[in-house]
C-alpha positions in Angstrom: 9.3 -18.6 17.0 7.5 -18.9 13.7 9.3 -18.5 10.4 6.9 -17.3 7.7 7.8 -17.3 4.0 7.4 -13.7 2.8 5.0 -14.8 0.1 2.7 -16.2 2.8 2.6 -12.8 4.7 -0.9 -11.3 4.3 -0.4 -8.4 6.8 -0.3 -4.8 5.8 3.5 -4.9 6.3 4.0 -6.8 3.0 2.5 -6.3 -0.4 2.8 -8.4 -3.6 2.5 -6.6 -6.9 2.4 -7.5 -10.6 4.8 -5.2 -12.6 2.5 -5.5 -15.6 -0.4 -3.7 -13.7 1.7 -0.8 -12.4 4.1 1.6 -13.9 7.7 1.3 -12.6 9.6 2.8 -11.0 7.9 3.0 -7.6 8.2 6.1 -5.5 7.9 6.9 -1.8 6.6 10.2 -0.6 4.4 11.8 2.1 0.7 12.6 1.9 -0.7 15.3 -0.3 -4.2 16.7 0.5 -5.8 15.4 -2.7 -4.4 11.8 -2.3 -6.9 9.0 -2.9 -6.3 5.2 -3.1 -8.3 2.3 -4.5 -8.4 0.2 -1.4 -8.3 -3.6 -1.7 -11.8 -5.1 -1.3 -13.5 -1.7 -1.6 -15.4 -0.5 -4.7 -14.1 3.0 -5.5 -11.5 5.1 -3.8 -10.9 6.5 -0.4 -9.1 9.6 0.8 -5.7 8.9 2.4 -6.6 11.4 5.1 -9.7 9.4 6.0 -7.7 6.2 6.1 -5.3 7.8 8.5 -8.1 9.1 10.7 -9.7 5.7 10.7 -6.4 4.3 12.0 -6.2 7.1 14.6 -2.8 8.3 13.4 -1.7 11.6 15.0 -1.4 14.6 12.8 2.4 14.5 13.2 2.5 10.8 12.0 0.2 11.5 9.1 2.5 14.1 7.7 5.5 11.9 7.8 4.0 8.4 7.0 5.4 6.9 3.8 3.1 6.3 0.8 4.2 4.1 -2.1 3.0 5.0 -5.6 3.8 4.1 -9.1 5.0 6.3 -11.9 1.4 7.0 -13.0 0.7 8.4 -9.5 -1.4 5.5 -8.4 -1.0 4.9 -4.7 -0.3 1.2 -4.4 0.4 0.9 -0.6 0.4 2.7 2.7 3.0 0.5 4.5 1.7 -1.0 7.7 -1.8 0.5 7.2 -3.6 -0.3 4.0 -3.1 -2.1 0.6 -4.5 -1.1 -2.7 -6.4 -3.0 -5.3 -3.0 -3.8 -6.9 -2.1 -6.2 -4.0 -2.0 -9.9 -5.2 -2.9 -13.1 -3.3 -0.4 -15.9 -3.0 -2.3 -17.8 -5.8 -2.2 -14.8 -8.2 0.7 -13.7 -10.4 3.1 -11.3 -8.9 6.8 -10.5 -9.3 7.4 -7.8 -6.7 7.3 -8.2 -3.0 7.7 -5.1 -0.8 8.2 -5.5 3.0 7.9 -2.7 5.6 9.7 -3.1 8.9 
């Protein structure tokens, strides 16, 4: 058994955010056809539909998968699948940790 501090978790099941870079409150909803996300480590945005296809999610799962966005409509995280450019490294400043289980 390995006990990991949540701030050390770099998986797609945890995201660290800086509240000064996003607009609170955060919301959770399902996919909309026009959804795009600025993926961490990628210049530009990517369609959420394409991210789901790349992960080989079934159509049924795609329609019900949670998507986390800020009050400006920026998609900040697809829990368990992909992080946005808003995700912070352990060495960066963050004050919000979200965990999906």
